[in-house]
N, C-alpha and C positions, 0 to 999 in steps of 0.2 A: 504494500500500500504506500502511496505517496506520503511523505512527511508534511509537505505542503500539498494543496490541491494542484492538479495539473494546470488548471487555469492560472493559479498564482505563479507557478514556475514559468509558464510561457509568457505571461504578461510582464513579469519582472524582467525577463530576457529582452522582450520587445521594448520596454520602456528604457532600459539601460543602454541598449545598443546605440553606438554612434559611428559616424563615418570613420573615425580614427581606429576603430576596432576591426576594420575590414581590410583584407589583403588586396593587393592590386589585381589579383586574379578574380576575386569575387566582385570587386568594383566593375571590372570589365564585363563580367557576366550580367550584372545588373543593367549596364548600358546596352548590351546586346539585346536584353529582354525588352527594353524600351524601344529600340530601333525595330526589332522584329515585330512587336505588337503594333506599332504605328504602320509599318508596311502592310501587315495583314489587313488592317482597317481600310487602308486606301485601296487595296486589291479587291476587297469585297463590297465596295460601296454601291455597285450597280445591281446587286442581287435584290430580288423582290423584298426580302425581309429587311434589308438595309434601307430601302426606300420607305418602307412602312415606318421604320424606327425614326428616320429623319423627319417625316411628316408629323409624327407624334411629338417629337422633340420640339418642333416649331410651335406646336399648339400649347405645350405645357411648360416651356422654359420660362424662367424669370431672368431678370437682369443679373449679370455677374461677370467676373473676369476670366472664367474658364473657357478653353478653346475646343471647339469641335474640329477634329483633325481633318475631316474630308472636305470642309469648306472654309475653315478659318474663322467662322462666326463665333460670337461669345454668348455665354449663358451662365446660369448658376451652377454650382458645384455638382449637385445631385443629378439634374437632368443631363448635364453634359457628360459626366462620367458614365451615366446610363447609356447614352447613344454611342459613345466611343466604345464601350464594352460590346454592344450589339454589332457594331461594324467590325470590330476586331475578331469576334467569334463567328462571324457570318458564314465563313467558308471552311471552317475547321482547319485553318492553316496555322492557328496560334499555338504557342508553346504548350508543352505538357509536363506534368510532374509524374514520375513513376509512382511516388508514394500515394498521391491522391487519385491517380489514373484520371486526372482532370486537368482543366485548362485554367490554372490559377492566374496566369498572366492577364486574362481578360477581366479580372477583378483588380489585380494589383496595379497594373499600369494605368488604366483609366482613372481609378480613384486617386492614385498618388499624384498624377499630373494635374487633375482638376483641383484637388485640395491644395497642392503646393501653389498653384496660381491664386486660389482664393486667399490663402494665408500669407502670401508673399514670401514663401520659403525659398532658400537657395538650393543649388544643385546637390550639395553635400547632404543636406537634410532629406532631399528627395531620394537619393540613392540609399541612405540608411533605412528609410521607411520601406522602400521596395524590398530590400533584403529581409527585413524583419517580417514583412507580410507573407512572403513566400515561406519563410521559416515556420511561422505559427501554423499556417494551413497544412504544410507538409508534415509537421510533427503530430498534429491531431490525427492525420490520416495514416501515419506510419504503420500502425498495426491493425488498422480497421478498414482501410479503403476498399480492398477487394471483397471483404465480407459484406460490407454495406451495399456494394454494387450487386452482389448475388441476390440480395433481397428486393431488387427492383428499383433502387434509388440511383439517380444520376449523380456521379461524383462532383461534377463542377458546381452545381448550385447547392449541394450539401456542404461542401467544404469552403466554397467561395465566400460566404459571409465572414468567416474568420479572417480571410485575407483582406477583405474590404474594411472590416472594422479596425484591423491592425494598421493598415496603411493610413486610413483617415485619422485614427486616434493619435498616431505618432506625429503626423503633420499638423494636427489641430492643437498639439501641446497638452494632451491629457496628462494628468498626474498618474503615478503608478497605480493608485487605487482605482482611478477612473478607467485606466487601460484594462485592469482586471475585470471591471464590470462590463466594459465594452465587449471583450472576448467571451465572457460568460453569457452575455445577452445574445451574442451571435449564434451560440449553440441552440438557443430557442427559436432563432429566426431562419434556420436552415430549411431547405425545401428542394423538391425536384424529383420527378419520376422518369424512368427510362421508356415508358410506353410510347412517347413521341418518336424516339429513334426506332422503336420497334415497328411502328406503322408508317414512318416516313412523313410525318406531319411537321409543321413549321415551329411549334412552340418551344422546342428545345433551345433555340437561340435566345428566346425571350426569358427562359428560366434564369439564365445568367444575369440578365438585366434586373430581374426582380430580386434575385439573391444579393446582387451588388447593392441595391437600394436598402435591403434589409440590414446588411453589414454596416453600411454607412450610417443608417439610422441608429444602429446600436451604439456607434461611437458618439453621435450627437446626443442621444439620450443619456449616455454615461457622463458626458461633459456637463449636463444640466442636472445631474444628481441621481440618475437611476441606480438602484442597488440590485445586483443580480446574484444568483446562487453561486457560492464559491465552488460547489461540487457539480456545476452544470455539465461537466464532461463525464466524470466517473461515478456520479451518484446513482442510486438504485433506479431512479427515473430520469437519469441524465442522458446525454447525447449518445454514448456508446451503447447503452441498454436499449434506447428507443430506436435507433437506426440499425444497430447490429444485432440486438437481442441480448438476453442475460448472459449467454455463454461467451459472447465476444467481450462483454464487460469484464467477466472473470478472467479471460485470457490477458486483457490489457493490464489489469491490476496485478496479475501474477508476476510480470516482468516490466514494471514501469520504467526501469533504467534504460530499456531499449529505446524508449521515446526521448528521454532527456539527457542521457549521459554525455552525448557529444555536442550539446548546445554550445554555440560559439566557436566550435572547432571544425565542424563538418556542415557546411551550409547547403540548404536545399537548392538555392538559386544556382549553385555550382553544378547541380545535376539536372538542370532543366534540359528537356528534350525539345529541340527545335525541328519543325516538320518541313521536309523538302517539298511535300506535295499537299494540295488542298483536298484532304480526305481524312477519315477517321485515323487516329493514331495507330490503331491496330492494323491498318492497311498499308502504312508507310513503307515498310521493308519489302512487302510483297510487290508494290509498284516498282521500286527500284530494281529488284531482281528481274521482274518481267521486262522492264525497259532494257536492261543489260542483255538479257537473253535474246530479245527481239533484234537488237542491234548486232550482236555477235553472230547470230545464226540466220539473219535475214528472214525471220518468221513472218509469214503473211497470214491474215485471218482465214483466207480461203483454203489454206493448206493444213489447218489445225483440225485434228479429229477430236481431241479431248484435252483438258487441263486438270491436273490434280494439285491441290495446294494443301500442304501439311502445316498446321499451326498448333499453338498451345490450346488446351481446353478452354481457358478463359477467353482467348481470342476467338475461337470458333463459336463460343456461346454468347458473345456480346451481342445484344439486340441490334437487329438491322444488318448485321454483317454477312449473313448467308442468304440475302435476297438477290434473286437472279433476274428480276424484271418481269414485265416491262416497267419502265420507270416513269411513273406519272408525275413525280415531283423531284426537284433537285435534291431534296432531303433524303429520298430513298437511295439515290445514286451516291451521295456523300458517304453514307455508312456502308454501302455494299462493297464487299471484297470482289465479287464477280465483276461489277462495273469497273472498279479501279484497275483490276488486273487486265480485263479486256481492253480498256482504253490504253493502258501501257503497252500491251502487245501490238495493238493496231497503230497508234499514233506515236509510240515510243516517247511519250511524255504524258503528263497529266496537268492540265491548267484550269484556272477558273473559267475561262471561256468555253471549255468543253461542256460544262454543266449548263451553260446558257444556249449553246448552239448544237451540241451533239448528243443530247440526252437520249434520243431514241434512234440514233444512227443504226440502220438495219444490220450492218456487219458487226457493230459493237454489241447489239442486243443478242444476235445469234451466237456470238462468241461467249457472252456471259452465261448463256444457257449450257454451254459445254464445260463449264468450270465446276469442279466438285471440291468441297472443303472437307478436310478430315482433321480431327483432333488427335494429337499424339502427346501422351504423358511425358513429362521431362523437358519439354521445349519451353524456352524462356519467353519473356514479354515480347522481345523483338525477333525471336527465331522464326524462320520461314524456310520452307522448301517447296519448289514448284517443279512439276514434271509436265512437259508439253509433248503429247503424242501427235505426230503428224500423220496425215492420211497415207503416206508411203511406208508407215510402220516405224519410222525413226522416232526415238524418244530422246528429248533434250531436257537435262536437269539443271537446276540452279538453286543456290542457297545463299545465306547471308555473307558468304565469302565474296560475293559479287558487289557487296555494299560498301560504300565509303562512309564509315561511321562518323567521320569528322563533319559530315553534313548534318548530323543530329546534335552535335554539341556546339558547333560554330565558334570560330575565332573572329577577331576584328575584321579581317579581310573578307572572309566568307560571308559574314553578316552584312557587310556593305554591299557585296555582290548580290546577295539575296534581296536586299532592300531595293536596289536599282531594278532588279528583275520584277519584283512585285509591283512596283509603282510605275513601270515603263509606259503604261497606257494613260497615265495622269500627269506625271512629272517629267520635266526635261532631265537628261542625265546630269547636267550641271547642278540643277536644284537638288536632285536626289543626293548627290555627293556632298553638297553644302550642308544638308540636313544631317547626313551621316556624320560628317566632321563635327558638327555642333553637338550632337548627342555624345560623341566620344570625348567631349571636354565639358560635360555637365558640371563637374565639381568646381569648375572655374566660374560658373555663372552665379551672380548674386541674386538673380531672379530668373524666371522662365520666360520673361517677356521677349528676349532675343529669339528664342526658339519658336514661340508662337507667331511672332511677326514673320519670321522666315517661312514657316509653314503656310501661313495665310497667303503670302506672296506667291509661293510655289503652286498651290492648288488652284489659284485664281488667275494664273498667268495666261 
């Protein structure tokens, strides 16, 4: 059992963390997370859900200093963080945490930037808040994430309120006690079901927006005096028991040190997974293998007899992943492994534009029907093996040895290249490089005004 409650331990860590506690490597990862999140937002701005979000933002926004990334317009902290979150998460290109099996960046980055602008914080404060927010959400999920998903909850909106509350609370200057109440309150504000991705409907994107507002509200309420349960996470009726069941709660309490022992030494943001392709995280490696196989062996859709993909049981069973079409919605295709592998084999790439223009390409749909998924025990989160049988009887195999794993961790150079690629339909190469350079010197900025002015000029050029 914890000597302090888990909420107290995590809130103390978040409250005390400062920029000077961070290594150069972790600072760079935080900057990469900002750049990647903003790039994903701009790449997804033309999707139907993004257009809905922007229309709603224009109706509900209040005056404020926070910047909407896709158009440079200003609004209040809450609505602006909300719309940036929805744009960032719109095409499932945003970063992932293995611990949460969720997209914490879509909470952390929009809330941190909107709040820093509202509060007039500098780049060092921003980066410390970003690191703390990823950390709190990741630690809460460290031993509970997969078990909670198995019960039908979607990880992003379940763990996202912790990230949003931490980022906002730190930049709003909450006291240690207020931070504890904000994180504890976030446990009560978690939400989100997997049925949307199971059926291919649109609301999974908006789940993140709602959960972000819940986490942000938790921080605001704590600032104004809300008192929350100290045992909100590990209590008999707390977060672990409610979302994971009594057995999970017991498992967490048996070895609490697995959650807290490396706090301040091993940072979650350093393990962020950045996605090379706009599709579900479980599909990423399969796409890259299929692209490499198609290029190396000149595979053509008309020559394919069948395709067999071996993945972990968790991957195989994730809702929406085994859907073979026809694809009535973009959402069905985004989660579908058959769609992503078929697109990779035919087009030798997978882009946002394919969901808008190639959703029911006859060759792609026919190829998706030929793909069989199989679960294999012992395979890891990113493990994949694909076998393509051609009509002439030849069998071509590929696995993760064909994958460049540096594309999933990103360094400064690769992050810049990805940002330029993601934004190529909206920004000039010169503007994309200027924004990239500005983000990589965030710690030098006394406010975020320079970055927001640069972004506004670029998107409206």
